[in-house]
C-alpha positions in Angstrom: -68.6 -23.0 34.6 -64.9 -21.2 35.2 -65.0 -18.2 37.1 -62.8 -16.3 34.7 -61.6 -14.2 37.5 -59.9 -17.4 38.9 -57.3 -17.3 36.5 -54.3 -15.0 36.0 -51.5 -15.0 32.7 -47.8 -14.5 34.0 -45.1 -12.6 32.3 -42.3 -14.6 31.9 -41.6 -17.0 28.9 -40.7 -20.9 29.1 -39.4 -23.1 26.7 -40.3 -26.5 27.0 -37.3 -29.2 27.0 -37.9 -32.9 26.1 -35.3 -35.5 26.9 -34.5 -38.4 25.7 -34.4 -40.6 29.1 -32.1 -42.2 28.3 -29.9 -39.8 27.8 -30.8 -37.4 30.8 -27.8 -37.8 32.8 -26.0 -35.7 29.9 -28.1 -33.1 31.7 -28.3 -34.5 35.0 -25.6 -32.0 36.1 -27.1 -28.5 35.1 -30.6 -29.5 36.1 -29.3 -30.4 39.7 -27.3 -27.1 39.8 -30.7 -25.5 39.1 -32.6 -27.5 41.8 -30.3 -26.9 44.0 -30.6 -22.8 44.0 -34.1 -23.7 43.8 -33.8 -25.0 47.7 -30.8 -21.8 48.1 -33.8 -19.4 46.8 -36.4 -20.9 50.1 -33.5 -21.4 52.6 -33.6 -17.5 52.5 -36.9 -16.7 52.1 -37.4 -18.9 55.3 -34.5 -17.3 57.8 -32.6 -21.3 56.6 -28.8 -21.5 56.6 -28.7 -21.4 52.5 -28.6 -24.8 50.1 -25.8 -27.0 50.1 -23.4 -25.3 48.4 -24.2 -21.2 50.3 -24.7 -19.4 47.0 -25.3 -15.8 47.7 -27.2 -15.9 44.1 -30.6 -14.0 43.8 -32.2 -16.6 41.8 -34.9 -13.4 40.8 -35.4 -13.2 36.7 -33.2 -9.8 36.8 -29.8 -11.5 38.9 -30.0 -14.3 34.8 -28.7 -12.0 32.2 -25.5 -13.8 32.9 -26.5 -16.2 30.9 -23.6 -19.8 30.5 -25.0 -19.1 26.2 -25.1 -15.5 26.2 -27.2 -14.3 24.0 -26.7 -11.2 21.9 -28.0 -7.9 23.4 -31.4 -7.3 21.3 -32.6 -11.1 22.2 -32.0 -11.2 25.8 -33.7 -6.9 25.1 -36.8 -9.1 23.0 -36.6 -12.3 25.8 -36.8 -9.3 28.9 -39.8 -7.3 27.7 -43.0 -9.5 28.6 -45.0 -7.2 26.3 -44.6 -7.9 22.7 -45.0 -4.9 20.0 -48.5 -3.5 20.2 -49.1 -5.1 23.0 -49.1 -2.8 26.6 -50.9 -3.1 29.6 -53.5 -0.3 29.2 -54.6 -2.1 26.7 -56.5 -4.7 28.9 -58.6 -2.2 30.6 -62.2 -2.9 31.4 -63.9 -5.9 31.2 -59.9 -7.8 31.4 -58.2 -6.0 34.5 -59.7 -8.5 36.9 -58.1 -11.8 34.7 -54.9 -10.6 36.3 -53.3 -10.6 33.0 -49.0 -9.6 32.6 -49.6 -10.7 36.2 -45.4 -10.1 37.3 -44.1 -13.2 38.5 -40.7 -13.7 39.6 -39.1 -16.0 36.8 -38.9 -19.1 39.2 -41.4 -21.6 38.0 -40.2 -24.9 37.2 -41.2 -28.3 35.9 -39.7 -31.6 35.8 -40.9 -34.8 35.0 -40.2 -38.7 34.3 -41.7 -41.0 32.1 -40.8 -44.3 31.4 -38.9 -42.8 28.0 -38.6 -38.7 27.9 -38.5 -36.4 30.6 -39.4 -33.0 30.2 -38.2 -29.7 31.7 -40.0 -26.0 31.6 -38.9 -23.2 33.1 -37.9 -19.7 32.0 -36.3 -19.4 28.6 -33.2 -17.8 30.4 -33.2 -20.6 33.2 -32.6 -23.4 30.5 -29.7 -20.9 28.8 -28.0 -20.5 31.6 -27.8 -23.8 33.1 -28.3 -26.3 29.8 -27.2 -24.0 27.0 -23.3 -26.0 26.9 -25.3 -29.0 27.2 -27.9 -28.3 24.6 -25.1 -27.6 21.9 -23.3 -30.2 23.4 -25.8 -32.4 22.1 -27.0 -30.6 18.8 -22.8 -31.9 17.8 -22.2 -35.5 18.9 -25.6 -37.4 19.9 -27.7 -39.6 16.8 -30.6 -37.8 16.0 -32.3 -40.5 17.6 -30.6 -39.1 20.2 -31.4 -35.7 20.5 -33.7 -33.9 22.5 -35.5 -31.3 21.5 -36.0 -27.9 23.1 -39.7 -26.2 21.7 -38.6 -24.0 19.1 -42.0 -21.3 20.7 -41.2 -19.5 24.1 -44.5 -20.0 26.3 -46.7 -18.1 29.0 -48.5 -19.6 31.3 -52.4 -19.4 32.0 -52.6 -20.6 36.1 -56.0 -21.3 37.5 -56.7 -21.5 41.6 -58.0 -24.2 42.5 -59.6 -24.9 45.9 -59.3 -29.0 45.8 -62.8 -29.8 44.3 -63.6 -30.7 40.5 -59.7 -31.3 40.0 -58.6 -30.5 36.0 -62.5 -29.8 35.5 -61.9 -26.0 35.7 -59.0 -25.9 33.6 -60.3 -28.2 30.6 -63.5 -25.6 30.3 -60.9 -22.8 30.2 -59.2 -24.5 27.5 -61.3 -26.2 25.7 -62.7 -23.7 23.3 -58.5 -22.7 23.4 -57.9 -25.8 22.2 -60.2 -25.5 19.5 -59.2 -22.4 18.3 -55.9 -24.2 17.2 -53.7 -22.7 20.1 -51.0 -25.4 21.2 -51.0 -26.1 24.9 -49.4 -27.6 27.9 -51.1 -29.4 30.4 -49.6 -29.5 34.3 -52.8 -30.3 36.6 -51.0 -30.7 40.6 -51.7 -30.8 44.0 -52.0 -27.4 44.3 -53.4 -25.3 40.8 -53.4 -26.1 37.2 -51.2 -24.2 34.7 -51.4 -24.8 31.2 -48.3 -22.9 28.8 -49.8 -21.7 25.4 -47.5 -20.2 23.3 -46.7 -16.3 23.7 -47.3 -15.6 20.0 -51.2 -16.1 20.3 -50.9 -14.2 23.5 -54.2 -12.2 21.6 -55.6 -14.6 20.6 -56.0 -16.5 24.0 -57.5 -12.7 25.6 -60.2 -12.4 22.7 -60.9 -16.2 24.0 -61.0 -15.3 27.6 -63.0 -12.2 27.0 -65.6 -13.7 24.8 -66.4 -16.3 28.0 -66.6 -13.5 30.3 -69.2 -11.9 28.0 -71.0 -15.3 28.1 -70.3 -16.6 31.6 -74.5 -15.3 32.8 -75.7 -16.7 28.7 -78.6 -19.4 29.0 -77.1 -21.6 25.4 -73.3 -20.9 26.7 -73.7 -24.4 28.5 -75.4 -25.8 24.7 -72.2 -23.8 23.4 -69.4 -25.9 25.8 -71.0 -29.3 25.1 -70.9 -29.3 21.3 -67.0 -27.8 21.5 -66.6 -30.8 24.0 -68.1 -32.8 21.9 -66.0 -31.6 18.6 -63.0 -32.1 20.6 -63.7 -35.6 21.2 -64.6 -36.4 18.1 -61.1 -34.5 16.4 -58.8 -36.3 19.3 -59.8 -40.0 18.9 -59.8 -39.7 14.5 -56.9 -38.9 15.0 -55.9 -42.0 17.3 -57.9 -43.9 14.7 -56.1 -42.8 11.6 -53.0 -43.1 13.2 -53.3 -46.7 15.3 -52.6 -44.5 18.5 -54.3 -46.4 21.7 -54.1 -44.5 25.2 -53.3 -47.0 27.1 -53.5 -47.7 31.1 -50.8 -48.9 33.6 -53.1 -50.3 35.9 -49.9 -52.1 38.2 -48.4 -47.9 38.2 -50.6 -46.1 41.5 -49.7 -42.5 41.8 -50.0 -39.6 44.4 -50.6 -36.4 44.4 -49.3 -33.8 46.9 -47.5 -30.6 47.6 -44.0 -29.8 50.0 -46.1 -28.3 53.2 -44.9 -23.9 53.0 -41.5 -24.1 55.0 -40.0 -27.2 53.7 -39.8 -27.1 50.3 -36.0 -26.3 50.6 -36.2 -29.9 52.2 -37.7 -31.3 49.3 -36.0 -29.8 46.4 -32.4 -31.2 48.2 -33.9 -34.9 48.9 -35.5 -34.5 45.2 -32.0 -33.2 43.8 -29.9 -35.9 46.2 -32.3 -38.6 44.6 -31.8 -37.8 41.7 -27.6 -37.8 41.5 -28.1 -41.1 43.8 -30.3 -43.3 41.9 -29.5 -44.2 38.1 -32.0 -42.1 35.6 -32.7 -44.7 32.9 -34.3 -47.8 32.7 -32.7 -51.1 31.1 -35.7 -52.9 30.6 -33.4 -55.9 30.1 -31.9 -55.8 33.7 -34.5 -56.9 35.5 -32.7 -58.0 38.8 -34.1 -56.4 41.6 -30.9 -55.1 42.9 -30.7 -52.9 39.8 -34.6 -51.9 40.4 -33.7 -51.0 44.0 -31.2 -48.3 42.3 -33.6 -47.0 39.7 -35.2 -44.0 40.0 -39.2 -43.9 39.9 -40.1 -44.8 36.5 -42.9 -41.5 37.3 -42.9 -38.6 38.6 -42.5 -34.9 38.5 -42.0 -32.0 40.3 -43.0 -28.5 40.2 -42.7 -25.4 41.6 -45.1 -23.2 40.9 -45.3 -19.1 39.4 -47.1 -18.9 43.7 -44.7 -20.6 44.9 -46.1 -23.5 46.3 -44.0 -26.7 45.6 -46.4 -30.2 44.0 -45.5 -33.6 43.2 -46.7 -36.6 41.5 -45.2 -39.4 43.2 -44.9 -43.4 43.3 -47.3 -44.7 46.2 -45.6 -47.8 46.5 -43.7 -47.7 49.4 -40.6 -48.8 47.8 -39.8 -46.5 45.2 -41.4 -43.4 47.7 -38.2 -44.4 50.1 -36.0 -44.2 47.5 -37.4 -39.8 46.9 -35.9 -39.9 51.2 -39.0 -37.9 51.7 -39.7 -37.2 55.1 -43.4 -37.8 55.0 -43.8 -34.9 57.3 -43.5 -32.5 54.9 -45.8 -34.0 52.9 -49.2 -32.4 52.3 -52.2 -34.5 51.4 -53.6 -38.1 51.3 -50.7 -41.3 50.4 -53.5 -43.4 50.9 -56.0 -41.8 47.9 -54.0 -43.2 43.9 -54.4 -42.5 40.7 -53.6 -44.7 37.6 -52.2 -43.3 34.3 -53.5 -43.2 31.1 -50.9 -42.7 29.2 -51.3 -41.3 25.3 -48.0 -42.3 23.2 -47.4 -39.0 20.8 -43.9 -39.3 19.1 -45.5 -40.0 16.2 -47.4 -36.6 15.8 -46.5 -32.5 15.8 -44.6 -31.9 19.0 -47.3 -28.9 19.0 -50.4 -30.6 18.4 -53.6 -28.9 18.9 -56.4 -30.9 21.7 -55.2 -33.8 22.7 -55.6 -34.0 26.2 -58.4 -31.8 26.4 -60.9 -34.5 23.8 -59.3 -37.6 26.0 -60.6 -36.0 29.7 -64.0 -34.4 27.9 -64.9 -38.2 27.1 -63.4 -39.2 30.2 -65.5 -36.5 32.0 -68.6 -37.9 30.2 -68.5 -41.2 31.8 -68.5 -40.5 35.2 -64.6 -39.6 35.9 -65.2 -36.3 37.4 -61.5 -35.7 38.8 -58.2 -36.0 37.1 -56.0 -34.7 36.7 -53.5 -33.8 33.5 -50.2 -33.9 32.7 -48.5 -32.6 29.0 -44.6 -34.3 28.4 -42.9 -33.2 24.9 -43.4 -36.0 23.0 -46.5 -38.2 25.2 -49.7 -37.0 27.4 -50.4 -38.5 30.8 -54.9 -37.8 31.9 -54.0 -39.5 35.7 -57.8 -41.4 37.2 -59.1 -42.0 40.9 -58.2 -45.6 40.7 -61.8 -46.4 41.6 -62.1 -45.7 38.3 -60.0 -48.3 36.8 -63.1 -50.6 35.5 -64.6 -48.4 34.0 -61.6 -46.8 31.7 -61.1 -50.5 31.4 -64.1 -51.5 29.1 -64.1 -47.9 27.3 -60.1 -48.4 26.7 -61.2 -52.3 25.2 -63.8 -50.7 22.7 -61.6 -48.6 20.7 
């Protein structure tokens, strides 16, 4: 069972933005500015010469009050305050103290992920407002409905689970099953260094109550039986929904991905290379242009980079040498194996509410029961992805063919 003391809840409120991939170019400038400033942060931290533009600006959360799309003082005050009315740190003494509730962070959590038809950005609400506020206003007034980006109304908090590289994805599933069953919306990011779950800030008290109950039941001999019932309940809900909405998870067997991270001290270079690739390559995927020249200038179909709350940079990259070369990463800066690959199972959720509960957890639970005990999860705004080791490809294909 998961040790609850391995979890941390961080104070920064995060926003989630999903963008149709065909419209990402509109947001590219603001996101590039954000990536370069993150790179500068690491350049100063490790004694470098700063980033490409040599910014002197401190990137800590306290320095970002001057936003691109300024809010009123009252709105800023509400967002800056990580403890809601009626919640105080003293309220969580005793058995909850080891959970690290209200752990401070630097406000620089950043996650950018590409799927074939959408791009999802997750970072602090202040950073979204500062770098993309005007762009969002432009899109609202000028783009047709089907091309509109979606900024979720909810603000989210980060629940992070430490990982030792073993049982990837299993620990976070044990933690989030009771949260999903309690109707709490969750977004997953399992990466090279850690497992991250984002949950609505308004549900913090409910999350804490569930964590408290899990902590109390840790040594209960009946806890495993309860856990198994929870797994089955999530599976039933998820697959009944798939059947009713005619949704079928799809294994993309031709795509091989690797999970990796930047070595300590190389984070700035990795971020700059990412920004350079985004600047140079076409981020849109136009299936009508099938020539090799066009493919050689396209940004990879599947990609993710995450700056964790603890400062590490993790990535989901294409294993294909041709696709990897496009990103211009120096392999000496990359941690982990470049040979161990994962196949993505994609779940199209575009016809369902954005805050749908328990879908990824339900699918992952079923896969665990098939003997696939190593997985990684990635939530997009309108889709979900479960990564499985490619040696389990046959098992998954047989399973999906029966749905």
